[in-house]
C-alpha positions in Angstrom: 11.3 26.6 -29.4 8.7 28.8 -27.6 6.1 30.8 -29.3 8.0 34.1 -28.7 11.1 32.5 -30.1 9.2 31.5 -33.2 7.9 35.1 -33.7 11.4 36.5 -33.3 12.9 34.0 -35.8 10.2 35.0 -38.3 10.9 38.7 -37.9 14.6 38.1 -38.3 13.8 36.6 -41.7 11.9 39.8 -42.6 14.8 41.8 -41.4 17.0 39.9 -43.8 14.6 40.5 -46.7 15.1 44.2 -46.2 18.9 43.9 -46.0 19.0 41.7 -49.1 17.2 44.5 -51.0 19.8 47.0 -49.8 17.4 48.7 -47.5 18.6 50.0 -44.1 16.1 48.7 -41.6 17.3 51.1 -38.9 17.4 54.7 -40.3 19.2 57.5 -38.6 17.2 60.2 -40.4 13.4 60.6 -41.2 11.6 63.1 -43.3 8.6 63.9 -41.1 6.6 66.9 -42.1 3.9 66.6 -39.5 3.4 65.0 -36.1 0.1 63.0 -36.1 -1.5 65.5 -33.7 -0.6 68.4 -36.0 -1.9 66.6 -39.0 -5.2 65.9 -37.3 -5.7 69.4 -36.0 -5.1 70.8 -39.5 -6.9 67.9 -41.2 -9.6 69.9 -43.1 -7.0 72.3 -44.6 -4.5 69.6 -45.5 -7.3 67.5 -47.1 -8.7 70.4 -49.1 -5.3 71.4 -50.5 -4.3 67.8 -51.2 -1.1 68.4 -49.4 1.5 65.6 -49.2 2.0 64.7 -45.6 4.8 62.6 -44.2 4.3 61.1 -40.7 6.5 58.7 -38.7 5.0 56.4 -36.1 4.9 53.0 -34.5 2.7 50.3 -36.0 0.1 49.5 -33.4 -2.3 47.5 -35.5 -2.1 45.9 -39.0 -5.3 44.5 -40.6 -6.7 43.7 -44.0 -5.7 41.5 -46.9 -5.5 41.4 -50.6 -5.5 44.8 -52.3 -6.0 47.0 -49.2 -4.3 47.2 -45.8 -5.1 49.3 -42.7 -2.4 50.4 -40.3 -2.8 52.3 -37.0 0.2 54.5 -36.5 1.1 56.1 -33.2 3.5 58.9 -32.1 3.7 61.0 -29.0 0.9 63.3 -30.2 -1.7 60.8 -31.3 -2.8 58.0 -33.6 -3.8 58.0 -37.3 -5.0 55.3 -39.7 -2.7 54.8 -42.7 -4.4 53.1 -45.7 -2.3 51.1 -48.1 -4.1 50.5 -51.4 -2.5 48.4 -54.2 -3.6 50.9 -56.8 -2.3 54.0 -54.9 1.3 52.9 -54.3 4.1 51.3 -56.2 3.4 47.6 -56.6 6.8 46.5 -55.3 6.5 48.8 -52.3 3.0 47.4 -51.5 4.3 43.9 -51.7 7.3 44.6 -49.5 5.0 46.2 -46.9 2.9 43.1 -46.7 6.0 40.9 -46.5 8.0 42.7 -43.8 5.8 45.0 -41.6 4.6 43.9 -38.2 3.1 45.4 -35.2 5.8 47.3 -33.2 7.7 48.5 -36.3 8.4 52.2 -36.8 7.6 53.3 -40.3 7.5 56.5 -42.3 4.5 57.0 -44.6 3.8 59.7 -47.2 0.4 60.5 -48.7 -2.7 62.6 -48.7 -5.3 62.9 -46.0 -8.8 61.7 -46.7 -11.9 60.5 -44.9 -12.9 56.8 -45.3 -16.4 55.6 -46.2 -16.8 54.9 -42.4 -15.9 58.5 -41.6 -12.5 57.9 -40.2 -9.8 60.5 -40.8 -6.9 58.6 -42.6 -3.9 59.0 -44.8 -3.8 57.3 -48.2 -0.2 56.0 -48.5 1.8 56.8 -51.7 5.2 55.8 -50.3 6.7 54.3 -47.2 10.0 53.4 -45.5 11.0 51.1 -42.7 12.5 53.3 -39.9 13.1 50.6 -37.2 12.3 47.0 -37.5 11.0 45.3 -34.3 12.0 41.7 -33.5 9.6 41.1 -30.6 5.8 41.7 -30.6 3.9 44.3 -28.6 1.6 43.1 -25.8 -2.0 42.2 -26.7 -3.9 45.4 -27.3 -6.8 44.5 -25.0 -5.0 42.8 -22.2 -1.5 44.4 -22.1 0.9 43.4 -19.4 -1.0 42.0 -16.4 1.7 40.8 -14.1 2.8 43.8 -11.9 6.5 42.8 -11.9 6.5 42.4 -15.6 4.8 45.8 -16.0 7.5 47.6 -14.0 10.3 45.5 -15.6 9.1 46.3 -19.1 7.8 49.8 -18.3 8.3 51.0 -21.9 5.6 48.6 -23.0 3.3 49.4 -20.1 3.6 53.1 -21.0 3.2 52.5 -24.7 -0.1 50.7 -24.1 -1.7 53.1 -21.6 -2.2 56.7 -22.7 -3.5 57.5 -19.2 -0.3 56.3 -17.6 1.8 58.6 -19.8 -0.6 61.5 -18.9 0.1 60.9 -15.2 3.8 61.4 -15.8 3.0 64.7 -17.6 1.1 65.7 -14.5 4.1 64.8 -12.4 6.3 67.1 -14.5 3.7 69.9 -14.0 3.6 69.1 -10.3 7.3 69.9 -10.0 7.1 72.9 -12.4 4.3 74.5 -10.3 6.4 73.9 -7.2 9.6 75.4 -8.7 7.8 78.4 -10.3 5.9 79.2 -7.0 9.1 79.3 -5.0 10.9 81.4 -7.6 8.0 83.8 -7.6 8.5 84.1 -3.9 12.1 85.1 -4.4 13.8 81.7 -3.7 17.0 80.8 -5.5 17.5 77.2 -6.7 20.7 75.5 -5.6 22.5 72.2 -5.9 24.1 70.4 -3.0 26.2 67.2 -2.7 24.5 63.7 -3.1 27.6 62.0 -1.7 28.2 62.8 2.0 30.6 61.8 4.8 27.6 61.9 7.3 23.9 61.7 6.3 22.4 64.7 8.0 18.9 66.1 7.7 16.7 63.1 8.4 16.5 59.8 10.3 16.9 56.9 7.9 19.3 54.0 7.1 21.6 55.2 4.3 23.2 53.5 1.3 27.0 53.5 1.5 29.7 53.2 -1.1 33.4 53.8 -1.4 35.2 56.7 -2.9 38.3 55.2 -4.6 40.3 58.3 -5.2 40.0 59.6 -1.6 39.9 56.0 -0.2 37.0 56.8 2.1 33.5 55.4 2.7 30.7 57.8 1.7 26.9 57.8 1.9 24.2 58.6 -0.6 22.2 61.5 0.9 18.9 60.9 2.7 17.7 64.5 2.6 18.0 67.2 -0.1 21.0 68.9 1.3 19.5 70.1 4.6 22.8 70.8 6.4 24.4 72.1 3.2 21.5 74.5 2.6 21.8 75.8 6.2 25.5 76.5 5.5 24.3 78.7 2.6 22.0 80.6 5.0 25.2 81.3 7.1 26.8 82.4 3.8 24.3 85.1 3.2 21.6 83.4 1.1 18.2 84.1 2.6 15.8 82.0 0.4 17.0 78.8 -1.2 15.6 75.5 -2.4 16.6 72.3 -4.2 14.6 69.6 -6.0 16.6 66.4 -6.3 16.9 62.7 -5.6 17.2 61.2 -2.1 18.2 57.6 -1.2 17.1 55.6 1.8 18.0 52.0 2.4 14.7 51.0 4.0 11.5 49.0 3.2 9.1 49.4 0.3 5.5 50.3 1.0 2.6 52.2 -0.8 4.2 55.3 0.7 8.0 54.5 0.7 10.7 53.8 -1.8 14.4 53.7 -1.7 15.0 56.4 -4.3 12.7 59.3 -4.8 12.5 63.0 -5.7 12.1 65.6 -2.9 12.1 69.3 -2.5 13.6 71.2 0.4 13.5 75.0 1.0 15.0 77.2 3.7 14.1 80.8 4.4 16.1 83.0 6.7 14.3 85.2 9.3 11.2 83.1 9.1 9.7 80.5 11.6 7.4 77.5 11.4 4.3 79.7 11.4 5.6 81.4 8.2 6.4 78.0 6.8 2.9 76.7 7.4 1.3 79.6 5.6 3.6 79.2 2.6 3.1 75.4 2.4 -0.7 75.7 2.7 -0.7 78.2 -0.2 1.7 76.0 -2.3 -0.2 72.8 -1.8 -3.5 74.5 -2.9 -1.8 75.9 -6.0 -0.4 72.5 -6.9 -3.8 71.0 -6.6 -5.6 73.7 -8.6 -3.0 74.1 -11.3 -2.3 70.4 -11.9 -5.7 68.9 -11.2 -8.2 71.7 -11.4 -9.6 70.8 -8.0 -8.7 70.9 -4.3 -10.8 67.9 -3.4 -9.3 64.4 -3.5 -10.0 60.8 -2.2 -7.3 58.4 -1.0 -8.5 55.1 0.3 -11.2 55.8 2.9 -10.2 59.4 3.3 -11.6 62.4 1.4 -10.0 65.8 1.9 -10.2 69.3 0.5 -7.0 71.4 0.5 -9.1 74.5 0.4 -10.6 73.8 3.8 -9.2 75.2 7.1 -6.0 73.3 8.0 -6.4 72.2 11.6 -3.5 72.1 14.1 -3.0 68.8 15.8 -0.9 68.5 19.0 1.5 65.5 18.8 1.2 64.4 22.4 -2.5 65.4 22.7 -3.5 63.3 19.7 -1.7 60.2 21.0 -3.3 60.7 24.4 -6.7 61.0 22.8 -6.4 58.0 20.6 -4.4 55.6 22.8 -4.5 56.9 26.4 -0.7 57.1 26.5 0.8 60.3 28.1 4.1 60.6 26.4 5.7 62.9 29.0 5.4 60.2 31.7 5.0 56.9 29.9 7.8 54.4 30.1 9.2 52.4 27.2 7.5 49.3 28.6 4.1 51.1 28.8 4.4 52.1 25.2 5.4 48.6 24.1 2.4 47.2 26.0 0.1 49.6 24.2 1.5 48.8 20.8 1.1 45.1 21.5 -2.5 45.8 22.6 -3.2 47.7 19.4 -1.7 44.9 17.3 1.1 47.2 16.0 4.5 45.7 15.1 7.5 47.7 16.3 11.2 47.6 15.9 13.8 48.9 18.4 13.3 49.4 22.0 14.3 53.1 22.6 11.7 55.6 23.4 12.3 57.7 20.2 11.5 54.8 17.9 8.6 53.5 20.0 7.1 57.0 20.2 7.3 57.4 16.4 5.6 54.0 15.9 2.8 55.0 18.3 2.2 58.2 16.4 2.1 56.4 13.0 -0.7 54.3 14.4 -2.7 57.4 15.2 -1.8 59.2 12.0 -3.7 56.8 9.8 -7.0 58.0 11.3 -6.6 61.6 10.2 -8.1 62.7 6.9 -6.8 66.3 7.0 -5.8 68.7 5.8 -4.0 69.4 9.0 -0.6 70.4 10.5 0.9 68.2 13.1 2.8 70.4 15.6 4.5 70.2 19.0 6.6 67.1 18.2 8.7 65.9 21.1 12.4 67.0 21.1 13.4 63.4 21.1 12.1 62.9 17.6 13.1 66.3 16.3 16.9 66.8 16.7 17.1 69.8 14.3 14.1 71.9 15.4 13.9 74.7 17.9 11.9 74.1 21.1 8.6 75.8 21.7 8.9 78.7 24.1 7.2 77.8 27.4 6.9 74.1 26.3 10.5 72.9 26.4 9.8 69.3 25.6 8.1 70.2 22.3 9.6 71.6 19.1 8.6 74.1 16.5 8.1 71.4 13.9 5.2 71.0 11.5 4.1 68.2 9.2 1.2 68.4 6.8 -1.2 65.5 7.2 -3.6 64.3 4.5 -5.2 60.9 4.0 -3.6 59.6 7.1 -0.1 60.3 5.8 2.6 62.8 6.5 3.3 64.7 3.3 6.1 67.1 4.3 8.3 68.1 7.2 9.4 71.5 8.4 10.9 73.3 11.4 11.9 76.5 12.9 15.5 75.5 12.4 17.7 75.0 15.5 20.6 77.5 15.3 22.0 77.3 18.9 25.3 75.4 18.5 25.5 74.2 22.1 21.9 72.8 22.0 22.6 71.2 18.6 25.8 69.6 20.0 23.8 68.1 22.9 21.1 66.7 20.5 23.8 65.2 18.2 25.4 63.6 21.3 22.0 62.0 22.1 21.7 60.7 18.5 25.3 59.3 18.8 24.2 57.3 21.9 21.2 55.9 19.9 23.6 54.9 17.1 25.9 53.1 19.6 22.8 51.2 21.0 22.2 49.9 17.5 19.5 52.3 16.1 20.3 52.2 12.4 17.9 55.1 11.7 19.3 57.6 14.2 20.7 60.8 12.7 24.5 60.8 12.2 26.1 63.8 14.0 27.9 66.4 11.8 30.2 68.3 14.0 31.5 70.5 11.2 27.9 71.7 11.0 28.0 72.6 14.6 31.2 74.6 13.9 29.2 76.5 11.2 26.5 77.3 13.8 29.2 78.6 16.1 30.1 81.1 13.4 26.4 82.1 13.3 23.3 81.1 11.3 20.2 83.3 11.1 16.9 82.1 12.4 15.1 80.2 9.6 12.3 77.9 8.5 13.1 74.8 6.6 10.6 72.5 4.9 10.7 69.5 2.6 8.2 67.3 0.7 8.3 64.8 -2.2 6.8 62.3 -4.4 4.5 60.9 -1.7 2.3 64.0 -2.1 2.0 63.4 -5.8 1.1 59.7 -5.2 -1.6 60.7 -2.7 -3.1 63.2 -5.1 -3.1 60.6 -7.8 -4.5 58.0 -5.4 -1.8 55.5 -6.4 1.0 53.6 -4.6 4.2 55.7 -4.9 5.8 52.8 -6.8 3.3 53.3 -9.6 4.2 57.0 -9.9 7.8 56.3 -10.7 8.8 55.7 -14.3 11.4 53.0 -13.5 11.1 51.8 -9.9 14.0 49.6 -8.7 13.5 45.9 -9.5 15.3 42.8 -8.3 17.3 41.0 -11.0 15.2 38.7 -13.0 15.7 35.0 -12.1 15.4 32.8 -15.2 
């Protein structure tokens, strides 16, 4: 029997002691009068008036022996020391406490607040109840869970032992609250669009697929936050809309990529990418200031200040400056040769994928804040072209810390041009490009009925991870894990 098995067996014996005494070890109702944080904030008044206080918390530490025991209790609002003295509590209750309570248990304690001789705010226990008996121990207080896979697999223990980690997820909630409130203040309406689709429009990524039994059809989990659906709403008469939701991409994991994540997308009629850049710059600064109280951050070797001027970076010009490759005239073989020379691995052999890989090499050298503009039409099948510069599109991407943290366009609303670009994507699919965009010809039909000029933009958890200076996996509560192999 392993050490953990022995601990569990011993705790099951304690559980049986409670049951034998007719005590329910898993209560449905508690009688809490104060959260720990509230009790501590009102400590002086509650102590002076000798008010009976009942708190409920998880036992984090048990120490002492003989006639006095000290217990550190924790709830979501804080921690408090509960003191069990043999002469302050019923003798049978005191003995039962010593016999059955372990670290990890949830208990209810009632008593009066006082300050110990060492000056620690505490509660002198007069009565207690078992609320939920734990059968397995908590991780060591000082070492916690060290193995990364174990940390993610038992995230509840990781979060319990690290207050700063729980605070990060409170910031994440605020991150999305600020975003939502900013857009609503600008007159945007929040909408919901399908997560199951017949074609995965709005991005270039490999989708997850499943089967709809009732309709007997294959469907895909969306890879964007309803881009082609939101544009249908523009045609329906909505002028400012947004959605915050989950997207799914069946691709690799990296410090900046996950298969499931939260994104925002917004669409504004009668606006273009210049309007979008102004809105995004203002939004990102507000997120930084309201969530973090600063606009200056460090990520790896990059330090950036979102309050600085946001430079405009030309897509082809930056690649030419960093690599010497002129995209307009370079062949696929020339791009491959340059990537090999730079030591960059690449997949696929079409110019779209090779161009994107070359740009990603260049991107990592840009601290930002900046907007990448003038993307080639080849890599932007949903964006309008730049007037007088027909091979480039009215697309923009915020760049900070060598990473793209958003993507926006002056949305293409010419149905014939959209049809031609979808036809090109179909050719790429037929050549085996798993990340090419699936054509949606019903969307083209909508454009033929007429869609107003508009700006669309999206960003997601990657921005939050960069502001936190953490891998994106660390900023998800429960990242996907492979099944555990015993």
